[in-house]
N, C-alpha and C positions, 0 to 999 in steps of 0.2 A: 445771665448775669448782668446785673446793671453796675452804674458807676462804684457807687458806695461798696458793693459787694467785691468788685475788683480791687477797689483800694485796700480793703480788709484781707482779701485772700492774697492780693499781691505783696503786702507785707509779710504775710506768713511765709510765701515762697522765699522771698528774699532771706528771711529768718533761716529757713531750711537750708538754702544756698550757702550761707555763710557757716552755719553749723556743719555742713558737709565739707566745706573747706578746712574748717579747723579740726575736725576729728577724722579726717580721711586717712590718716596714718593708722587708726584702730581697726580699718576694714582690711580684708585680703585684697590684694592688688588684682587678682584674676579669680573666675570661679572654676569649678571643675564638674560642671554641669555637662550633660549630653544634649545633642540637637533634638528638639522637640519638647524640652523641658517646660516651657511656659505655656504650651496649649493645654497642659494639665493642671495648670494654676489658675486659668481665665475661663470665664463662661464661654459657651459655643456662640453666642449671639450679643449683640450689643444691647444694652439696656433700654426699654421701652420708655422709661420716665429718667430725667435727668438726677443724678445722684449727688449726694453732700461731697464738698471739696475735701474735707477732713478725711472723708474714706477713701478719695482718690490718693490723696498725699500718704495715706497709710499704706496702700496697695503699692505706691511707689517704693517707699522705704522696705516693704517686707518682700516684695516680688522681683522689682527691678534692680534695685540698688545692689543686693547680695549676688546679683549674676550679670553684672558689668565687670569688663576691664576697665580699672580706673586709671586712665592716662595720665592723670595729674597727681598721681600718688607719689609720695618720696620714694617709693622702692621701685617704680615703674622705671625700666632701663631699657626697654624694647623700641624698635623701630626709631623713628625721630621725635622730637617733642611734638606734641599738640599745643601749640601755643595757645595760651589762655591767660587771663587777667580780669581783675575786678572792672578796669575802665573799658577794656574791650566788651566784656558782657553787658555793661551799662549801655555802650554803643549800640550794641545789637538789640537790646530791649526797646531802645528809642527809635531804631531803624525798622523794627517790627509793629511799634505802635502806630508810627507814621504810615507805614503800609505802602509807600509809593511804587510805582512799577516805572522805573527810571530808563526806559528805552530811548528816549530823545530828550533834547534839550526842552522842547515845548512840554512834554509830560511831566518834567521836574527839573527845572532850572538850577536850583541850588545843589540837588543832588550830582548833578552832570559837572557843574563848576567845580564842586568840592573834590570830587574825584581827580578831575584834573590837575588841581592845585596839590592835593596830597601825593599824587604820584610823582610831581615835579619836585616837592620835599624829600621824597623817598629817593628819587634819583640823584638828588644832590648829596643826601646823607650817605649814601653808597659810593660816591665819586664816580658814578658812571659816566660814559662819554657824553658830550653836551649834545650830539645829534639824538640822544634818547628823550630830550625834554622838549616839553611843547613851548617853554617860556625862553629858550635859547635863541640868540639870533641867528636866523638863516636856516634853523632846524625846520624839518619836514618830518620829525618824528615824533612819539609821545606814548603816552602810557595808558593802560587800561587793567581793570580789576576783573579777573576771572574766577571761575569757582574752584578750579584747581590747576597744578602743573600740567595734567593730562590734556586739559582744554587748551591750554597755551601750546603746548605742543602741536596738537590737531590743527588749530587754526593756523599757526604759521607754516605748518606743512600745505595746509590748503593753499595759503597765499602764495608759497613757493611754486607748487603744483600750477596755479592760474598763471603766475607769471612766466613759467618755464614753457608752457604750451601756447601762450601768446606769441613767444619766440619762435617757436616752431611752426605754428601756423603761418605766419607772414602775412602773406594777402589772401591766403585760402580761408575766408570766413565761414564760408558754408561747411567746411569739413568738421564734424562733431568732436568735443574735446576728447572723447573716450578713446577715438583712434589713436592717440598719442599716449595713453597711458602705459601701454607695455614698454615703451621706450625709456620712462622716467626711472631713475634708481635714487634712492636715499641711503645714507651712510650713517652708523653710529657704532660704538665700540660694544663690546660684549657686556660690558659694565653699565651700559646705559640703562635707564629705567625701561620697564615694560611698556609703558605708556606710549613710547615711541614706536614699538611693535604695532601696539593696537591703532595708533594713528595711521600708520603705513596700510594696515589692513582696510581701514575705513575710507582712506584715500584711494585704495586700489592702485598701490604703487610697490614696487620691490623695495624690498630693505636689506641691505648687506650688514651683518653685525661682524666687525672686524676685531682681530686681536688687539690687545694691549702689551705693552712691555713688562718685564719682570715684575714691576711695581704696580701694575694695574693702570697704567698711564695710557691713554689714546694718544698716538704721536703723529706727526706730519708724514714721514715717511711711509708709514702704513697707509694711510689714506690716499698719498698721491699714487701708489702703486695701483689700489684697487681702482681709481678713478681712471688711469691709463689703460687697464685692462678693459674697462666698459666702455670708453671712448672707442678703443681699437674695435670693439664689436657693434659699433654704431649706435650704442645707448646714450642717454643724456643724464649725468648727474645733475640733481637740481637741489638737493637738500644735505646738510650734514650737521650733526648734532655732537655736540662735546658737553660734558658735564664738569661743574665744579662742584664736588661733593658727592661721589656716586653712593648708591644706596647700601652696598655691601660693606665698604670699607671707607668712605668718604674720601676718596682719590680725587685729586685735581687734575683734569686732562691739560695738556699743554696747548693752551690757546692761542699761543703766538705760532707755533707750528702749523697747527690746523688751518688758522685763519690766513697764514701766508699761502698755503695750498689752495682754500677757497677762492682766494684773489685771483688766482690763476685761471679760473674758470667761471667765465662770465655768468652761466646759468645756476650757479650756486648760490642757494640761500644759505646763510650760516647761523644757526641758532644755537644759544647756550643756555642750558639747564642748570639753574642753581637754586632749586626747590629749597634744598636746607642750607646749604653752605653759603649761598650768594648773599645772605643776610650778614654773613660776618664780616662782609667788605665795609660796613658801618666801622670797623676798627681799622686804623691806619696800617697797624701791624699785620694784617691778613690781606692787604690789597695787591701784595705782589702775587697773589693768586689769580688775579683778574686781568694781569698783562697780557694782551692780545684781545681784549673784549673789544678794542676800537675797530678790530676786523668784523665784529658781528653784525647781523641784519635784525636780530632779536634776542631777548635775553628775559628770563623769568626767575622769580624767587617768591618764596611763600612766607609771608609775615606770620601766618597760621602754623608755622613750623618754629621758627627761631625769632619772632618779634612779637612774642606774648599777646597775638590777635587770634581770637577764637575762630575755628573753622566757619564757612569757607571763606578763604582771602587768597588769591593768587596773583601777584602783580607780575604784568608783561609790559615791556618796552618794545618798540620797532623804530627802525632807523628811518622807515617811510611808510608814513600812515596810508598814502594812497594806495601802495602795493597791498595792504591789508584789506582796506574798505572795497576796492575794486573787487576783489574775490569774493567778499560776503556780502556786498549791498543787494539788498531787494526793498524797493521802494513803493509799495502800493499806494495809492491816492489817500486812502484815509489816514496815513501816517506822515503825510507831507505837511510841511509848515512854512512860514514865512521866513523864519530864521536860518537861510542858508549857509550862513557863516560859522553857527554854532555846531559843536560837536553832538552827534547822534550815536551813543555808543552802540546801539542795536547793530551797527554796522562793523564792530569790533570782535564779534563773537559768534558763538552758535545760537543763544537763545535771543528771543526779542525781549521778554520780560526780565528785567535785571533787580537784583535787590540794592539796596541802598549801603553798600559794603563800605564804602569810603568814611562814614559816620564813626565806626568802631576804631579803623585806623588811625583817624583823626584824632580820636579820644586817647588812643595809646601814645602817640607822638606827643601830645600835649601834656600827657599825665607824666610820662617817664622822662620826656626830654632825650636828645640824643646821647648825653652823659650817662644817663640812668639805662637806657638801652646796651650802651658800650659796658657799663660795669655788670649787667646780667650775662651778657655773652662771655665777657672775660672770666666770670666766675664759673661758667659750664667748662671752659677751657682748662682752668687751673685744676678744677676737680677731676677732670678726665687725666691730666697730666699725673695727678696724684695716684689715681688708680692704675695707670700704668706702671709707675714707680712700684706700686705694691705687688704686682703680677710679675714684674722682672725679678723681685727680691726673692721670688720662691722658685727653685730651680725646677720644680714638676712643671710649671707653666711657661708659656710663651706669648708675647705679643706679636700678632701678623700684621700689623697696619702701621702707617705712619700717623700718630695722633697729633693732628694739628688743630682739631675741634674737639667737640663733645663725645666723640664715638672712639671705644676702644675695642678692638677685635682680639680676643684671646682664646686660649685653648690649652689642656694638657698635652704635655709631650707624649701623647698615646695615640692609639688608633682613633679612626673617627668615629668607630663603634662606641668607644668610651666616651669620647666627648658628647656624642648623641644622648648617652645615658646619664651624663653628668648634667647637661641642660634640663632633659626630663626631670630629674629630682629637684633642680631648681624651681621649676614651674609648677610642678605637680604640688609644691609646699603651700602655694597661694601666698606666699611672703614676698616674693619677688616675680618680675616678668622680665623675661629675655627672649632674644630671637636669634637663630642661626644665620650663617651664610656661608658660601665655598669662597675662600679667599686663597689665591695662588694655588688651587688646587687641595686645600684642606678645609676640613670643617671646622668653622669656629664659632664661639659665642659672641654676639655683638651685645656690648655694655655701653648704653648712651646715656649720658646725663641729660633729664628732661625735665625735672621738677623746678619751677621757679625760684623757690627759697632753698634750694640744695646747699647744704653745708658739707664740712669734711666728715662731720659725724654720720652722715647716710652713706659714705664710701667706704672708709676703713674704720680700724679700730680707734676710737677716741677715749683718752683718759679724762675722767672728770673727778673733781673733789667734792663729795659730799660731807655736811656736818652731820656726826652722831652725837646723840647725848652723852654717851660715856667715853668715845674718843674724840679727840679735838678735829681731826679731819682723817676721813676714810678715802683710800683711793680706789675707785671701782672702774673695771673695764666694761664699757659698754660696747657691745658686739653689733657691727652692721654689716653692710652687703659683703666686703671682702672676707671678713672673719665666717660668715654664713657659707660663701661659696667654697671656702677651704673646707668646712666641714662636710658640704655635699661631695666635694672631690674624694677625701677620705672615704666615705660611705661607698663611693661608686668604685674606687679603686679596690675598697675590701670585698665588694660584692663582684666586680667583674675580674680583677687580678689579684686573688687570694695568695697567689705564689710570690707576689712582690711584697706583702706585708710581712715586716720583720717582727712587730711586736706581736704576742699572743693577745687575742680578744678575750677579756675576762670572761670567766665562767658565767657571771650574773648578767651578762649582757648576750643577747643573740647577735650572730653576724649579720650585717644588713642584707636585706633581701634584694635579689636581681627583679628588676622590674619586668613586668610582662611585656611581651611584644606591643599590644596595643597601647600600653601606657607610655612606653618608650617612644613610639612613633609619633603619638598624641602630642606629647608635651615637648619633643624635641623638632615638632613641626618637620617631619620627615616622611616620604612615603617610599616603600620597597616595592620595585618590579623587577621583574625578570627581563633580559636585555631583549628577548624575543618580543615581550609585550611592549617594552619601551619602543623598539624598532618599528612596531606595527602602527604606532600612533598616527593619525592623520595630521594632527597639529601638535608641533612641540614649540614651545616657547623658546626663542634664540636668546631673550633677554629676561632677567630676574627682578622682582622688585621688593624682596623681602615679606611680601605678604601671602605667597604661595608655598605648599611644602617643598622642600628640596627632595628631588628625586634620586632616590640611592638605587643603583642598577647592581642587583646581585649576581654574582657569577658563583666561582667556586666555595664562596662563603656559604651558599645554601647547603651544600653537602656537609660542610664541616659544621654547621648549626643543627642541621637535623641529626647529626651523629651524637652531638653534645645532649641534645634534646632527649634522644633514645636511652643514652646513659642516665640521665637525671631522672627519667621515668621510671627506670628499673631501680633508682634508689628511692624513689618517692616514700614507699611503704614505710621506711625505716629512718627518714629524714625528712623533716617538714622546714628545713631552713628556707627553701626557694618557693616562691609563689609564681606558678607558672599556668599557661594554659594551653590547648592543644597545639596553638601555632606560635607558642611563645619565642621560639628560637628560628623559625623558619627565616626571618629576615635580619638575623643578626651576624 
């Protein structure tokens, strides 16, 4: 492809991206395909000769797009936002075109210095402690852009491990670091992200997952007790993680209490994970949740979640850059240069090669300004509060979290099994996409506002006036998320709890079908196992991240379900109301 062809096809791609954004609401939010579907649609081998660009674009539209989960869809309410915007896309395009590999100042001076400057901008906009900024007087800290919050957790844990082992070694420099690994203990709450557990596995250290209070908050007393127990056994506490905006319910840990405990133990590195909610500190009214951040050694937040910047882009700040680079620096001769005073970001993370991520973040800050970004986040909060009020207005439902940002955790006041089927019906429709979590012992449905241009119309019933030729004004009810959720709830209750339905089903309409076992588990993101199998697992995750199925341990429900299935099989010949398979009820 030459320059003129790129110019031509590049314009076509821009048009395609614009059309995609403008018509995304006409697509299903998520597909209902099975694993392996794409192999059946594509050739077994790559083409021997280059193909026409139009044909490639046609295949994207017919084979790829219908089978994508559209994270920037107005009716995508799952996970947390996949931050995206046109300024960010343009910055990413330019970064790709430049194609620099910015591992050192010498390899790309402007890329290095822009990253430093933008991260200082970012820190100021969030009102972070001055010691996290490279431009603050007397500061030894600074920021860096990583690929994800998982990378941030790992590199901070590695830095903390190196610092702790150095202290334990003392003058015994000949002793290998691995000798001290069994002595090290990290701490996080059971609501922390699973990336903390993965980081501990990669660092080969012990992780203690601690309980939270009744609201899901990680508290200082719990941490202090665990640390005292481990110190009494001769262990070395070296790393503590607190979360602002947990994955399950967007809970804010008590940073003041945890920070004060960490300060009592010299060997501890205190890391604060704010992947989603940390961005909300750009709002003065949200800064009460960052009280205690002055105790932290490091902090991360993802502009690719709540700051309109497309993936990948995770910001991380450390109080002492030297502690980080000492643990990670490798300096072969061919990478050395004469500018020793300059920053080399290759010492700040795992990879040597680094993308020019700062460019897209710079574009976002300059395009929206602080005021524009604040307006965007405030809108998400307002819409979440609106949805919360709608849920609370219906006695059949309840809200199970404190709604401080864009996430509402809700459920029917029914058994978990009923709520799993409700979520399955919602997701199976393709009209909406939501995910579950376990909050305070209950299976809940997570409803998160994610769409950049979301309005009240996308959340609840919205009444608009339409002009008609024969009538001056006609009031039309437009149904959106909440109205549809209530419809699916009524279907679920009619199928699962027919004894609770007081109104007779019209004879012209069949009663709602009960979901098959496979459909229910698939679209409710659950997996049922027996207690025996669960306890035999060699590796069970202590922490969750909202991305893996919720494991349901079947006990007496199995027998009850098999009995129900047996009765239904006996009636099947004369009643086709239900659609079941041979294992339909085994795990319900």
